[in-house]
Steps between C-alpha positions, in 0.01 A plus 500: 500500500749775433672482165255256342458549127194360324519390137185458294521164323259569214208287615142606568163360603283791389243286318447211743597519866798276592553383141824676411625546144838611371509781244518238222165357629645174634386412852723458800386138505728450198824543695694606808341693788643615833206632702539618857309244716224758569452579130316540275193621682164626375435867454580780262872415479554423133877494455798303626823640639819329610609611849879526523488435875408133454480456119138388519201618300222716645188622322451877514264771380620641168464866588853637491838479335714194558841378397467213256679192371508388138541161340755477221630220278868463600575321175427819310729711720802295390418575137491874573839506673 
């Protein structure tokens, strides 16, 4: 997978295995998900990254530095411009 960039999506399951929460404490059950068919799987992988090779989500061990994506209210951007 040469050239694949992983983006951390801001979700974690550090408190209960396979129950992922966004940084605002809402669960992934409250909205869109795009898991790779083999994911998520049990273990010590507590974060979620987006693989740019197939645009699917994979759970990973949070032990390094990752690129990240942020959510932003587009309605507010128009007011700033």
